[in-house]
N, C-alpha and C positions, 0 to 999 in steps of 0.2 A: 282516652288513654289516661292511665293513672300516673301518679308521680314516680313510682318505681320503674315503670316501663320507660318513661322519659329519661330517667337517669341512666338506665342500662343502654339505651340507644345513644344517648349523648356520649357516654364513656366509650362505647364501641366506635363511634365515629371519630372521637379524638384519638384513640389508639390507631385506627386505620390511617388517619391523616398523618400521624407521627411516623408510622412505618413508611408511608409513601414519600414523605419529605426526606427521611433518612436514605431511602433507596435512590432518590433523585440526586441527593448530594453525593452519594458514593459512585453513581454511574452517569446519569444523563448530564449533569452539570460538568462532570469531568470531560466528557466528549468534546465540549467546546474549548477546553483548556489544553488538550494535548498539543504539543508542538512537534509536528512531523517534518523532519528535515531530510532532504536527499543530499548527502554530502559528496557522493561521487557516483558517476554513472559511466562506466567504461564497457568496452566490448572485447571479446576475443572471437576468433574464427577457427573453425575446424572443418577441413574438407571431407566430404562424403563422396566416395567414388562409386561409379556404377555405369555400365554401358559405355565405357571409354571416356566419360566426362566426370569432372569433379565440381560439385556444387557446394559452396561453403555453408555450414550452419553457423549462425551467429548467436552468441550468448551475451546478453547484457547483464552486467553485475551491478546491482544497486546497493550501495552502502548507505543505509539509513541510520538516523538517530532519532528516537522518539523520547521527548522529554515529558515526564509526568510531574507536573508542578503541584499536585495535590498531596495531602497528608496520608493517603492510602495507597498501598501497592495495588496494581491492577494486572489481571491476566488477560492477554490478548492472543488471538490466533496469528499465525504468520501473516504479515501484510500481503494483500493481493494486489498485484501490479498489472496495469495495462499500458502498452506503449502505442502511441498514435503518431503518424507522420502527417505533417501539414494540418489541414482542417478536416481530414477524412474521419468519419465516425466509426470506421471499422479498425479495430486494433491490428497492428502489424505483429504484435507479440503479447502474450499474457503469461504470468507466472503460473506454475502448476499448483493444483490443490495440495494442501499439506496439513497434516495433523499436528505440526509443531506448534507449541505454545511458548510464549515469552511472558515473563513477569516484569512489568515495568515498576521498578522501585520508586517509592514516594520521593518526591523532591530531587530527582536526578534523571539524567538521560540514559537510555539503553541503546547500545549499538545492535543493529539487525542487518544481516545480509540476505538479499533476495536475488534469485537468478531468473532471467526470462530468456528462454531459448526458442528460436523459430528458424525455419528453413527459408533461405533467400528466395526460393521460388514463390513464396506467398507474398513477398514484399515487392517483387519486380514490377507488377502492374502499377504500383504507386510510386516507385522509385526505380525507373528503368536502368539507371547508371549505378545502382547500389554496389555491384561487385567492383567496378572501377574505383568508386569512392572509398570503399572499405580497404582495398589494396593500398591506395594512396595514404590513408590514415594509418595503416599498419606499418608503413615505412617512415612515418613521422610528419606527414603533411598536416597543416593546421585544420581544425574543424571549421566547416562552412555550413553545416546542417544542424537543425534542431528537431527534437521530437518532444512530444508532450507525454509526461509520465503521470498516470493517475494512480494514486496510492490509497488503498482502502484498508483501514484498521478497524477491527471489531473484537469485542469481548467485554465481559462484565456489564452487559446491557448497553454498551455504546457502539456506535457505528459512525465513523468519521472518514470522509474522503477529501484528499488534498491533491491538487493538480499543480504540476511544475513543468516549465519548459527547460530543457537541458540540451547542451551541445553534444553531438556524437562525432 
């Protein structure tokens, strides 16, 4: 290998490494720094009638705030949420797929709302008294149950998942 070839290879390697480090600073390092907060997790019910019975559909409303402490704006997809009851590995609800994008402004929090809807009949095997519990909650009874919410945020080359237990 002559001296010119060595210089060209060395320069190419330096440029490639610089581009890689720049990409990691803008994306991968940011993933560990996003602060994903679930500020409120409430529910509403809506009855679905058929065959003489009414089965409520439950919609969980997640009010999130994602803080981007970096110096760069980031674009993410709508966060994907899964809701679990107790230690069961099967979610009782998941947010629908969405093409919605959000821009997380540099050095500030961005509010994001995500809805998770599911039919009660899918939850009853895990929580047989769900209907009774939700009716009590709807008339003002205090919360005595918790669910685990798994929030996945992705975009700009980052992928971050945060889990939080919340009262329902």
